[in-house]
VOFISE-329785 format. One record per residue: residue in three letters; x, y, z of N, C-alpha, C in turn. Coordinates in nm, 2 decimals, decimal comma, padded with zeros to 4 digits. Each point is the difference from the previous one (the first is absolute). Layout:
   type       nX       nY       nZ      caX      caY      caZ       cX       cY       cZ
    ala        X        Y        Z        X        Y        Z        X        Y        Z
...
//
This chain:
   type       nX       nY       nZ      caX      caY      caZ       cX       cY       cZ
    arg    01,74   -01,96    01,26    00,06    00,13    00,08    00,16   -00,02    00,01
    his    00,08   -00,14   -00,03    00,11    00,05    00,04    00,05    00,00   -00,16
    leu   -00,02    00,02   -00,08    00,04    00,04   -00,14    00,08    00,15   -00,05
    thr    00,13    00,02    00,02    00,12    00,11    00,02   -00,03    00,06   -00,16
    his    00,08    00,07   -00,01    00,01    00,09   -00,11    00,08   -00,06   -00,08
    arg    00,14   -00,06    00,07    00,09   -00,08   -00,06   -00,08   -00,15   -00,08
    gly   -00,11   -00,05    00,04   -00,07   -00,11   -00,07   -00,06    00,08   -00,11
    met   -00,05    00,10    00,04   -00,07    00,06   -00,12    00,07    00,04   -00,13
    glu    00,13    00,03    00,05    00,09    00,06   -00,14    00,04   -00,15   -00,06
    ala    00,02   -00,11    00,03    00,06   -00,11    00,00   -00,12   -00,06   -00,11
    phe   -00,13   -00,01    00,05   -00,12    00,01   -00,07   -00,01    00,07   -00,13
    ala    00,01    00,10    00,03   -00,04    00,13   -00,10    00,09   -00,03   -00,14
    lys    00,15   -00,03    00,04    00,11   -00,01   -00,12   -00,05   -00,16   -00,08
    asn   -00,08   -00,08    00,08    00,01   -00,13   -00,11   -00,19   -00,02   -00,04
    cys   -00,04    00,12    00,04   -00,14    00,03   -00,06   -00,06    00,10   -00,10
    trp    00,13    00,04   -00,07    00,00    00,15   -00,08   -00,08   -00,01   -00,05
    gly   -00,10   -00,07   -00,04   -00,12   -00,02   -00,12   -00,09    00,06    00,06
    leu   -00,03   -00,01    00,15   -00,15   -00,01    00,08   -00,10    00,13   -00,05
    lys   -00,08   -00,03   -00,04   -00,12    00,13    00,01   -00,08    00,03    00,10
    lys   -00,04   -00,08    00,09   -00,07    00,02    00,10    00,08   -00,02    00,14
    phe    00,00    00,07    00,10    00,02    00,01    00,15   -00,09    00,05    00,09
    ser   -00,01   -00,12    00,09   -00,09    00,04    00,13    00,04   -00,03    00,12
    cys    00,02    00,12    00,08    00,04   -00,05    00,18   -00,08    00,06    00,06
    ser    00,00   -00,04    00,12   -00,05    00,03    00,12    00,03   -00,09    00,12
    gln   -00,01    00,15    00,10    00,06   -00,05    00,15    00,17   -00,06   -00,04
    cys    00,08    00,08   -00,07    00,12   -00,07   -00,01    00,10    00,09    00,07
    thr    00,10   -00,03    00,04    00,10    00,05    00,05    00,13    00,09   -00,04
    phe   -00,04   -00,04   -00,14    00,14    00,06   -00,04    00,02    00,17   -00,07
    thr   -00,09    00,03    00,08    00,00    00,16   -00,05    00,06    00,04   -00,15
    ala    00,06    00,14    00,01   -00,04    00,02   -00,19    00,14   -00,05   -00,02
    lys    00,13   -00,06    00,06    00,10   -00,07   -00,11   -00,10   -00,10   -00,08
    gly   -00,07   -00,08    00,08   -00,07   -00,15   -00,11   -00,10    00,09   -00,09
    val   -00,06    00,08    00,05   -00,06    00,08   -00,14    00,05    00,03   -00,13
    asn    00,14    00,10    00,06    00,07    00,07   -00,08    00,05   -00,14   -00,08
    ala    00,05   -00,15    00,06    00,08   -00,10   -00,07   -00,10   -00,06   -00,11
    ile   -00,15    00,05    00,01   -00,10   -00,08   -00,11    00,02    00,14   -00,12
    leu    00,03    00,15    00,05   -00,03    00,06   -00,11    00,12    00,00   -00,06
    asn    00,09    00,00    00,06    00,17    00,00   -00,07    00,00   -00,13   -00,13
    asn   -00,02   -00,08    00,04    00,02   -00,16   -00,06   -00,14   -00,04   -00,10
    cys   -00,09    00,05    00,02   -00,12   -00,04   -00,07   -00,05    00,07   -00,16
    gly    00,05    00,06   -00,04   -00,03    00,07   -00,11   -00,16    00,00   -00,08
    ser   -00,03   -00,15    00,03   -00,12   -00,01   -00,07   -00,12   -00,04    00,11
    leu    00,03    00,11    00,11   -00,13   -00,01    00,08   -00,10    00,10    00,00
    glu   -00,15   -00,05   -00,04   -00,10    00,08   -00,04   -00,09   -00,01    00,10
    glu    00,01   -00,07    00,15   -00,06    00,01    00,14    00,04    00,03    00,08
    leu   -00,01    00,12    00,08    00,08   -00,05    00,15   -00,08    00,06    00,09
    ser   -00,05   -00,10    00,10   -00,07    00,03    00,12    00,08   -00,05    00,15
    val   -00,04    00,13    00,09    00,08   -00,02    00,10   -00,10    00,04    00,11
    lys    00,00   -00,08    00,12   -00,04   -00,01    00,14    00,01    00,00    00,09
    arg   -00,04    00,06    00,11    00,07    00,02    00,10    00,16   -00,05    00,02
    leu    00,06    00,06   -00,05    00,15   -00,05    00,02    00,02    00,03    00,14
    arg    00,10   -00,09    00,04    00,03    00,01    00,14    00,16    00,06    00,01
    gly    00,05   -00,01    00,11    00,16    00,02    00,02    00,05    00,15   -00,01
    leu   -00,07    00,08    00,00    00,02    00,12   -00,03    00,07    00,05    00,16
    thr    00,13    00,06   -00,03    00,03    00,08    00,11    00,02    00,12   -00,04
    asp    00,04    00,13    00,10    00,02    00,12   -00,05    00,11    00,02   -00,09
    glu    00,10   -00,08   -00,02    00,13    00,01   -00,10   -00,07    00,00   -00,12
    thr   -00,12   -00,12   -00,02   -00,02   -00,05   -00,13   -00,17    00,06   -00,05
    ile   -00,05    00,05    00,06   -00,14    00,01   -00,03    00,00    00,16   -00,10
    phe    00,10    00,07   -00,02    00,00    00,07   -00,08    00,09   -00,02   -00,15
    asp    00,06   -00,16    00,02    00,06   -00,07   -00,14   -00,11    00,05   -00,07
    leu    00,06    00,05   -00,13   -00,10    00,04   -00,15    00,04   -00,16   -00,07
    ile   -00,17   -00,01   -00,05   -00,02   -00,12   -00,09    00,00    00,02   -00,15
    gly    00,10   -00,08   -00,06   -00,01    00,05   -00,14    00,07    00,08   -00,06
    pro    00,03    00,06   -00,11   -00,06   -00,06   -00,11    00,07   -00,12   -00,07
    gly    00,04   -00,05    00,03    00,04   -00,14   -00,06    00,04   -00,02   -00,13
    val   -00,05   -00,12   -00,08    00,00    00,01   -00,14   -00,10   -00,05   -00,04
    val   -00,14    00,04    00,09   -00,11   -00,02   -00,05   -00,09    00,13   -00,03
    gly    00,04    00,09   -00,05   -00,04    00,07   -00,03   -00,09    00,04   -00,15
    asp    00,05   -00,07   -00,06   -00,10   -00,01   -00,15   -00,09   -00,11    00,03
    ser    00,00   -00,11    00,06   -00,06   -00,15    00,04   -00,12    00,05    00,06
    leu    00,01    00,04    00,14   -00,09   -00,02    00,08   -00,12    00,07   -00,06
    arg   -00,13   -00,07    00,03   -00,12    00,04   -00,02   -00,08    00,05    00,11
    thr    00,03   -00,11    00,10   -00,15    00,02    00,14    00,13    00,01    00,14
    ile   -00,04    00,11    00,07    00,07    00,02    00,13   -00,11   -00,02    00,11
    phe   -00,01   -00,08    00,11   -00,06   -00,01    00,11    00,05    00,02    00,12
    leu   -00,03    00,10    00,07    00,11    00,00    00,10   -00,15    00,02    00,16
    lys    00,00   -00,10    00,09   -00,06    00,01    00,11    00,02   -00,04    00,17
    glu   -00,02    00,14    00,06    00,05   -00,01    00,13    00,17    00,04    00,02
    leu    00,05    00,04   -00,05    00,12    00,05    00,00    00,05    00,13    00,07
    tyr    00,07   -00,04    00,09    00,07    00,14    00,09    00,11    00,07   -00,09
    asn    00,00   -00,04   -00,09    00,12    00,06   -00,11   -00,02    00,03   -00,14
    gly   -00,15    00,03    00,00   -00,10    00,02   -00,12    00,09    00,09   -00,10
    pro    00,04    00,14    00,03    00,09    00,10   -00,09    00,11   -00,06   -00,05
    ser    00,05   -00,11    00,08    00,16   -00,05   -00,04   -00,01   -00,06   -00,12
    tyr   -00,11   -00,06   -00,07   -00,08   -00,08   -00,10    00,00    00,10   -00,14
    ser   -00,02    00,18    00,05    00,02    00,08   -00,12    00,06    00,03   -00,14
    pro    00,14   -00,06    00,05    00,10    00,01   -00,12   -00,01   -00,12   -00,08
    leu   -00,08   -00,11    00,05   -00,04   -00,14   -00,09   -00,14    00,07   -00,07
    ile   -00,12    00,04    00,08   -00,07    00,05   -00,11    00,00    00,11   -00,11
    ile    00,07    00,11    00,06    00,02    00,10   -00,13    00,10   -00,07   -00,11
    ser    00,02   -00,11    00,05    00,16    00,01   -00,14   -00,09   -00,13   -00,07
    ser   -00,14   -00,08    00,03   -00,07   -00,10   -00,06   -00,06    00,06   -00,10
    lys    00,06    00,06   -00,12   -00,05    00,14   -00,09   -00,14   -00,12   -00,07
    asn   -00,01   -00,12   -00,03   -00,06   -00,10   -00,05   -00,12   -00,02    00,12
    leu   -00,02    00,02    00,13   -00,12   -00,04    00,10   -00,09    00,02   -00,08
    arg   -00,12   -00,09    00,05   -00,15    00,03   -00,02   -00,07   -00,02    00,11
    thr    00,02   -00,06    00,09   -00,03    00,00    00,11    00,02    00,02    00,17
    leu   -00,02    00,10    00,10    00,09    00,01    00,06   -00,17   -00,01    00,13
    arg    00,10   -00,08    00,11   -00,13   -00,05    00,10    00,11    00,08    00,15
    leu   -00,08    00,06    00,06    00,04    00,06    00,12   -00,07   -00,04    00,11
    met    00,05   -00,08    00,12   -00,13   -00,03    00,09    00,11    00,04    00,15
    lys   -00,05    00,10    00,10    00,04   -00,02    00,12    00,13    00,02    00,00
    cys    00,07    00,08   -00,09    00,16    00,02    00,03   -00,02    00,13    00,06
    ser    00,12    00,02    00,08    00,01    00,13    00,08    00,08    00,10   -00,11
    gly   -00,03    00,11    00,09    00,10    00,10   -00,11   -00,08    00,12   -00,07
    asp    00,02    00,10   -00,02   -00,09    00,14   -00,09    00,00   -00,07   -00,12
    trp   -00,11   -00,02   -00,08    00,02   -00,05   -00,12   -00,04    00,12   -00,10
    asp   -00,01    00,12    00,04   -00,10    00,07   -00,08    00,13    00,05   -00,13
    arg    00,12    00,08    00,08    00,11   -00,03   -00,10    00,04   -00,07   -00,07
    met    00,02   -00,09    00,05    00,03   -00,15   -00,09   -00,07   -00,02   -00,09
    leu   -00,15    00,00    00,03   -00,08   -00,02   -00,14   -00,04    00,10   -00,05
    gln    00,06    00,11   -00,02    00,04    00,13   -00,05    00,13   -00,08   -00,14
    thr    00,07   -00,02    00,09    00,12   -00,05   -00,11    00,01   -00,10   -00,05
    ile   -00,05   -00,14    00,05   -00,09   -00,12   -00,05   -00,06    00,04   -00,14
    thr   -00,11    00,08    00,02   -00,08    00,03   -00,12    00,06    00,07   -00,11
    glu    00,09    00,12    00,05    00,11    00,04   -00,12    00,04   -00,08   -00,11
    arg    00,06   -00,09    00,06    00,10   -00,10   -00,03   -00,03   -00,13   -00,06
    val   -00,15   -00,01    00,05   -00,05   -00,14   -00,06   -00,11    00,01    00,01
    pro   -00,05    00,10   -00,14   -00,10    00,05   -00,02   -00,13   -00,11   -00,09
    gly    00,07   -00,13   -00,01   -00,10   -00,06   -00,10   -00,05   -00,12    00,13
    met    00,01    00,01    00,10   -00,08   -00,13    00,06   -00,11    00,03   -00,02
    val   -00,09   -00,15    00,00   -00,17   -00,02    00,00   -00,08   -00,04    00,10
    gly    00,13   -00,03    00,11   -00,10   -00,02    00,14    00,05    00,05    00,09
    ile   -00,03    00,07    00,07    00,02    00,04    00,20   -00,08   -00,04    00,10
    his    00,05   -00,09    00,09   -00,07   -00,02    00,11    00,08    00,09    00,13
    leu   -00,09    00,11    00,07    00,04    00,05    00,13   -00,07   -00,03    00,11
    glu    00,06   -00,09    00,06   -00,05   -00,03    00,15    00,03    00,01    00,13
    arg   -00,05    00,11    00,08    00,03    00,03    00,11    00,14    00,06   -00,01
    ile    00,05    00,08   -00,07    00,16    00,06    00,00   -00,06    00,17    00,00
    arg    00,13    00,04    00,02    00,00    00,16    00,04   -00,02    00,08   -00,10
    val   -00,10    00,01   -00,05   -00,04    00,08   -00,15   -00,15    00,10    00,04
    ser    00,04    00,14   -00,05   -00,10    00,10    00,02   -00,02    00,04   -00,14
    asn   -00,05    00,08   -00,02   -00,07    00,08   -00,15    00,14    00,00   -00,08
    leu    00,08    00,06    00,07    00,13    00,02   -00,10    00,07   -00,10   -00,06
    gly   -00,05   -00,15    00,05    00,07   -00,12   -00,06   -00,11   -00,06   -00,07
    leu   -00,14    00,04    00,00   -00,08   -00,06   -00,07    00,01    00,10   -00,15
    asn    00,01    00,12    00,00    00,04    00,07   -00,06    00,11   -00,04   -00,13
    ala    00,11   -00,02    00,09    00,08   -00,08   -00,13   -00,05   -00,11   -00,07
    ile   -00,06   -00,06    00,02   -00,06   -00,10   -00,07   -00,05    00,01   -00,14
    phe   -00,03    00,13    00,00   -00,07    00,07   -00,15    00,12   -00,02   -00,09
    ser    00,14   -00,01   -00,01    00,11   -00,05   -00,07   -00,01   -00,12   -00,06
    cys   -00,11   -00,07    00,06    00,00   -00,12   -00,06   -00,14   -00,02   -00,07
    pro    00,03    00,08   -00,11   -00,16   -00,03   -00,11   -00,04   -00,12   -00,06
    ser    00,09   -00,13    00,01   -00,04   -00,13   -00,04   -00,07   -00,07    00,10
    leu    00,00    00,07    00,10   -00,07   -00,09    00,15   -00,13   -00,08   -00,03
    glu    00,00   -00,07    00,01   -00,16   -00,08    00,01   -00,02   -00,09    00,12
    ile    00,09   -00,04    00,10   -00,07   -00,03    00,11    00,06    00,06    00,14
    phe   -00,09    00,14    00,07    00,06    00,02    00,13   -00,10   -00,06    00,08
    leu    00,05   -00,04    00,12   -00,02   -00,03    00,14    00,04    00,06    00,11
    val   -00,07    00,05    00,06    00,06    00,11    00,14   -00,04   -00,02    00,12
    lys    00,04   -00,02    00,08   -00,04   -00,05    00,14    00,02    00,13    00,12
    met   -00,02    00,10    00,01    00,07    00,09    00,13   -00,08    00,09    00,01
    pro    00,04    00,05    00,11   -00,10    00,12    00,04   -00,02    00,13   -00,06
    tyr    00,17    00,05   -00,04   -00,02    00,12   -00,08   -00,03    00,01   -00,15
    cys   -00,09   -00,10   -00,01   -00,01    00,01   -00,15   -00,16    00,09   -00,01
    thr    00,02    00,10   -00,07   -00,15    00,10    00,03   -00,02   -00,01   -00,16
    asn   -00,10    00,11    00,01   -00,06    00,06   -00,17    00,07    00,07   -00,05
    leu    00,10    00,05    00,02    00,12    00,10   -00,06    00,08   -00,14   -00,08
    gly    00,05   -00,06    00,08    00,09   -00,11   -00,08   -00,05   -00,10   -00,05
    leu   -00,12   -00,06    00,00   -00,09   -00,07   -00,05   -00,03    00,04   -00,16
    ala   -00,05    00,14    00,01   -00,01    00,09   -00,12    00,12    00,02   -00,09
    ser    00,09    00,05    00,05    00,17   -00,03   -00,02    00,02   -00,08   -00,15
    val   -00,04   -00,13    00,08    00,03   -00,14   -00,03   -00,08   -00,03   -00,14
    ala   -00,11    00,05    00,05   -00,10   -00,05   -00,13    00,01    00,08   -00,06
    glu    00,02    00,12   -00,04    00,02    00,10   -00,11    00,11   -00,02   -00,11
    his    00,10   -00,08    00,06    00,14   -00,02   -00,06    00,02   -00,15   -00,02
    cys   -00,08   -00,05    00,06    00,04   -00,15   -00,05   -00,13   -00,06   -00,02
    arg   -00,06    00,01   -00,17   -00,13    00,00   -00,04   -00,02   -00,16   -00,03
    leu    00,11   -00,08    00,01   -00,03   -00,12   -00,08   -00,01   -00,10    00,12
    leu   -00,03    00,04    00,13   -00,05   -00,11    00,11   -00,12   -00,09   -00,04
    arg    00,03   -00,07    00,05   -00,09   -00,12   -00,03   -00,04   -00,05    00,17
    lys    00,09   -00,02    00,05   -00,06   -00,05    00,15    00,06    00,12    00,10
    leu   -00,08    00,01    00,08    00,01    00,13    00,13   -00,04   -00,10    00,15
    ser    00,11    00,07    00,09   -00,08   -00,09    00,09    00,05    00,13    00,12
    ile   -00,10    00,04    00,07    00,08    00,13    00,10   -00,08   -00,03    00,15
    asp    00,06   -00,06    00,08   -00,02   -00,01    00,18    00,04    00,14    00,05
    gly   -00,10    00,06    00,07    00,02    00,11    00,06    00,10    00,03    00,12
    cys   -00,03   -00,17    00,08    00,06   -00,02    00,11   -00,08    00,08    00,11
    arg   -00,15    00,00   -00,01   -00,05    00,06    00,12    00,01    00,13    00,04
    ala    00,08    00,08   -00,12    00,05    00,12   -00,02   -00,12    00,11   -00,08
    asn   -00,08   -00,06   -00,04   -00,18    00,07   -00,05    00,08    00,09   -00,09
    ser    00,09    00,02   -00,08    00,06    00,11   -00,07   -00,06    00,02   -00,14
    thr   -00,03   -00,14   -00,04   -00,07    00,00   -00,16   -00,10    00,02   -00,04
    gly   -00,05    00,04   -00,08   -00,12    00,01   -00,01   -00,04    00,02   -00,16
    asp   -00,13    00,08    00,02   -00,05    00,03   -00,20    00,10    00,07   -00,06
    lys    00,07    00,11    00,04    00,08    00,07   -00,07    00,13   -00,07   -00,06
    gly    00,01   -00,08    00,06    00,13   -00,05   -00,03   -00,07   -00,17   -00,14
    leu   -00,10   -00,02    00,05   -00,06   -00,11   -00,09   -00,07    00,07   -00,12
    leu   -00,03    00,11    00,02   -00,05    00,13   -00,10    00,11   -00,01   -00,15
    ser    00,10   -00,01    00,03    00,16    00,01   -00,04    00,03   -00,13   -00,11
    val   -00,03   -00,11    00,12   -00,01   -00,09   -00,08   -00,08   -00,05   -00,10
    ala   -00,13    00,03    00,00   -00,12   -00,03   -00,11    00,03    00,12   -00,09
    thr    00,08    00,10    00,06   -00,01    00,11   -00,17    00,13   -00,08   -00,09
    tyr    00,12   -00,02    00,08    00,15   -00,06   -00,07   -00,02   -00,14   -00,06
    cys   -00,03   -00,09    00,10    00,05   -00,16    00,02   -00,15   -00,08   -00,10
    his   -00,01    00,02   -00,14   -00,11   -00,08   -00,05    00,05   -00,14   -00,01
    asn    00,09   -00,03   -00,03    00,07   -00,13    00,00   -00,03   -00,08    00,13
    leu   -00,04    00,04    00,11   -00,03   -00,06    00,13   -00,05   -00,14    00,02
    gln    00,07   -00,13    00,05   -00,09   -00,08   -00,01   -00,04   -00,10    00,11
    glu    00,09    00,06    00,12   -00,02   -00,05    00,13   -00,01    00,13    00,06
    leu   -00,06    00,01    00,10   -00,03    00,13    00,12    00,01   -00,10    00,18
    val    00,11    00,04    00,08   -00,03   -00,05    00,13   -00,02    00,10    00,04
    leu   -00,09    00,05    00,12    00,03    00,10    00,07   -00,05   -00,01    00,14
    val    00,10   -00,04    00,09   -00,02   -00,01    00,15    00,00    00,14    00,08
    arg   -00,07    00,03    00,10    00,02    00,11    00,09    00,00    00,13   -00,10
    val   -00,08    00,00   -00,13    00,00    00,12   -00,03   -00,16    00,07   -00,05
    asn    00,00    00,12    00,04   -00,14    00,04    00,00   -00,06    00,06   -00,15
    ala   -00,05   -00,12   -00,05    00,00    00,00   -00,15   -00,20    00,01    00,02
    thr   -00,08    00,08   -00,09   -00,14    00,04   -00,01   -00,04   -00,05   -00,11
    ser   -00,13    00,03   -00,03   -00,05   -00,04   -00,11    00,04    00,10   -00,12
    leu    00,05    00,11    00,05    00,04    00,11   -00,14    00,14   -00,03   -00,02
    ser    00,08   -00,07    00,06    00,14   -00,07   -00,10   -00,05   -00,10   -00,04
    leu   -00,02   -00,09    00,08   -00,04   -00,15   -00,06   -00,08    00,02   -00,10
    gly   -00,17    00,05   -00,03   -00,04    00,03   -00,13    00,14    00,04   -00,10
    ser    00,06    00,15   -00,01    00,06   -00,01   -00,11    00,16   -00,07    00,00
    ile    00,01   -00,10    00,08    00,10   -00,11   -00,05   -00,06   -00,10   -00,09
    ala   -00,15   -00,03    00,11   -00,08   -00,09   -00,12    00,00    00,05   -00,16
    ser   -00,03    00,12    00,00   -00,04    00,08   -00,14    00,12   -00,04   -00,07
    asn    00,12    00,04    00,04    00,10    00,03   -00,07    00,12   -00,11    00,00
    cys   -00,03   -00,08    00,05    00,08   -00,12   -00,01   -00,06   -00,14    00,00
    pro   -00,02    00,00   -00,18   -00,13   -00,09   -00,02    00,10   -00,16    00,04
    asn    00,13   -00,02   -00,04    00,04   -00,11    00,06    00,00   -00,08    00,10
    leu   -00,05    00,12    00,11    00,03   -00,09    00,16   -00,06   -00,12    00,03
    met    00,06   -00,08    00,01   -00,04   -00,13    00,02   -00,01   -00,04    00,17
    arg    00,09    00,04    00,10    00,00   -00,01    00,12    00,02    00,10    00,08
    leu   -00,13   -00,02    00,11    00,00    00,15    00,08    00,02   -00,04    00,12
    ala    00,08    00,06    00,13   -00,02   -00,05    00,12    00,00    00,11    00,07
    leu   -00,12    00,01    00,10   -00,04    00,11    00,09    00,02   -00,06    00,17
    cys    00,10    00,03    00,06    00,05   -00,04    00,15   -00,02    00,12    00,08
    gly   -00,07   -00,01    00,12    00,03    00,09    00,10   -00,05    00,14   -00,06
    ala   -00,03   -00,02   -00,10   -00,10    00,19   -00,04   -00,12    00,02    00,07
    lys    00,05    00,10    00,11   -00,11    00,06    00,08   -00,14    00,09   -00,09
    thr    00,04    00,02   -00,11   -00,09    00,08   -00,09   -00,06   -00,06   -00,09
    ala    00,02   -00,19    00,00   -00,05   -00,08   -00,10   -00,14   -00,04    00,05
    gly   -00,08    00,02   -00,03   -00,13   -00,04    00,04   -00,08   -00,06   -00,17
    asp   -00,15   -00,03    00,04   -00,06   -00,06   -00,10    00,01    00,07   -00,13
    ala   -00,05    00,14    00,00    00,04    00,08   -00,11    00,11   -00,04   -00,08
    glu    00,13   -00,01    00,04    00,10    00,00   -00,07    00,02   -00,11   -00,05
    ile   -00,05   -00,11    00,07   -00,03   -00,17   -00,05   -00,08    00,01   -00,10
    ala   -00,10    00,06   -00,01   -00,08    00,02   -00,10   -00,01    00,09   -00,14
    cys    00,16    00,12    00,01    00,03    00,06   -00,07    00,11   -00,12   -00,10
    ile    00,09   -00,06    00,07    00,08   -00,10   -00,04   -00,08   -00,10   -00,08
    ala   -00,11   -00,05    00,05   -00,08   -00,10   -00,07   -00,08    00,03   -00,14
    ala   -00,05    00,15    00,00   -00,02    00,04   -00,13    00,10    00,04   -00,09
    lys    00,09    00,02    00,03    00,08    00,08   -00,08    00,18   -00,11   -00,07
    cys   -00,02   -00,05    00,10    00,16   -00,09   -00,03   -00,07   -00,13   -00,09
    thr    00,02    00,04   -00,12   -00,04   -00,11   -00,07    00,08   -00,13   -00,02
    ala    00,15    00,04    00,02    00,06   -00,08   -00,05    00,07   -00,13    00,11
    leu   -00,09    00,04    00,13    00,01   -00,05    00,10    00,01   -00,16    00,02
    lys    00,08   -00,05    00,07    00,04   -00,15    00,02    00,00   -00,03    00,18
    lys    00,06    00,05    00,04    00,02    00,01    00,16   -00,02    00,13    00,09
    leu   -00,13    00,00    00,09    00,01    00,10    00,08    00,01   -00,04    00,15
    cys    00,07    00,07    00,08    00,05   -00,03    00,11   -00,02    00,07    00,10
    ile   -00,07   -00,02    00,10   -00,06    00,12    00,11    00,04   -00,06    00,12
    arg    00,06    00,08    00,08    00,02   -00,07    00,14    00,03    00,15    00,12
    ser   -00,10   -00,04    00,13    00,01    00,14    00,06   -00,05    00,11   -00,08
    cys   -00,10   -00,01   -00,06   -00,08    00,12   -00,04   -00,16    00,01    00,07
    leu   -00,05    00,12   -00,04   -00,13    00,03    00,05   -00,09   -00,06   -00,10
    ile    00,00   -00,10   -00,02   -00,11   -00,06   -00,10   -00,11   -00,09    00,07
    thr   -00,15    00,02   -00,06   -00,06   -00,09    00,03   -00,08   -00,10   -00,07
    asp   -00,11   -00,07    00,01   -00,06   -00,07   -00,10   -00,01    00,03   -00,15
    gln   -00,03    00,18    00,03   -00,01    00,06   -00,12    00,07    00,00   -00,11
    gly    00,15    00,05    00,06    00,13   -00,02   -00,06    00,02   -00,12   -00,06
    val   -00,01   -00,10    00,05    00,01   -00,15   -00,06   -00,10   -00,05   -00,15
    glu   -00,13    00,07    00,06   -00,14   -00,04   -00,09    00,04    00,08   -00,14
    ala    00,05    00,13    00,03    00,09    00,08   -00,12    00,09   -00,08   -00,10
    val    00,09   -00,07    00,08    00,08   -00,07   -00,07   -00,09   -00,10   -00,08
    ala   -00,07   -00,09    00,06   -00,06   -00,09   -00,06   -00,05   -00,01   -00,09
    ser   -00,09    00,12   -00,04   -00,10    00,01   -00,11    00,08    00,15   -00,07
    gly    00,12    00,08    00,05    00,04    00,09   -00,12    00,11   -00,02   -00,05
    cys    00,05   -00,09    00,05    00,12   -00,01   -00,06   -00,01   -00,05   -00,13
    pro    00,11    00,04   -00,12   -00,07   -00,04   -00,14    00,09   -00,11   -00,01
    cys    00,12   -00,02    00,03    00,07   -00,15    00,03   -00,05   -00,13    00,05
    asn   -00,06   -00,06   -00,07   -00,02   -00,15    00,10    00,10   -00,04    00,06
    ala    00,14    00,00   -00,06    00,11   -00,08    00,05    00,02    00,08    00,17
    ala   -00,04    00,10    00,05    00,03    00,09    00,06   -00,01   -00,10    00,15
    lys    00,06    00,00    00,09    00,00   -00,09    00,11    00,03    00,14    00,13
    leu   -00,06   -00,03    00,11   -00,02    00,09    00,10    00,04   -00,05    00,10
    ile    00,10    00,05    00,11    00,06   -00,05    00,11   -00,05    00,10    00,09
    ala   -00,07   -00,01    00,13   -00,06    00,14    00,05    00,03   -00,07    00,11
    ile    00,11    00,09    00,14    00,01   -00,03    00,10   -00,03    00,08    00,10
    cys   -00,11    00,07    00,04   -00,06    00,11    00,03    00,05   -00,01    00,17
//
């Protein structure tokens, strides 16, 4: 925690071939991060978590773009008070493949619009507990190559999910955590079933799915191997039986805090076509 931007500048100038950099709970603020970005032209992965030492004068200092615009592939930002200050870095990383934003302050709707317009080739996006509405989710459709989409926030609605599903048809992994908002359910999931036929992993936390949408996903997504239902008030024995009967490629089924009984568990044991399937049920 005693490391300053001067130490980071000396380090970066002598380690210009650096490919991966991660820092957590450091106090060197924007100058320290910029030292890496301005000197390490081969950097491929950047992870910045809980950066300390910010003042009223430095909290809005911009990060990047530096000399990493062509090389950077992964950006992970977590618990940053100055999250929006990283937008110049993100939009200049034209070869960026994965973007993870977790618990970063700021209004990300407009920034996501700009980011996805400038960096449409991303294949993985993870948004957790940041201020994003349907406006920001709609911007995700600018990334047609998206394969992994993880979202955990109360403002993810059926409308936003449907927009992502319709325009990002290569999705392999989809995780939705509604954060107790109960704003996502069958309507959004039916869009997933309609457009995302390559889906292999689906995680639904506090999403009101019924046998209507789950059956459609099971029928239209033949490669679905991993399915998790957690805290779904609408998922009962009928939904579990539907999954067991139709998910022919299923290898792992996780059920937590759902309204199932012995009947649902028996349906999985007797109806699941794949002998390799595993059931983790915590009700």
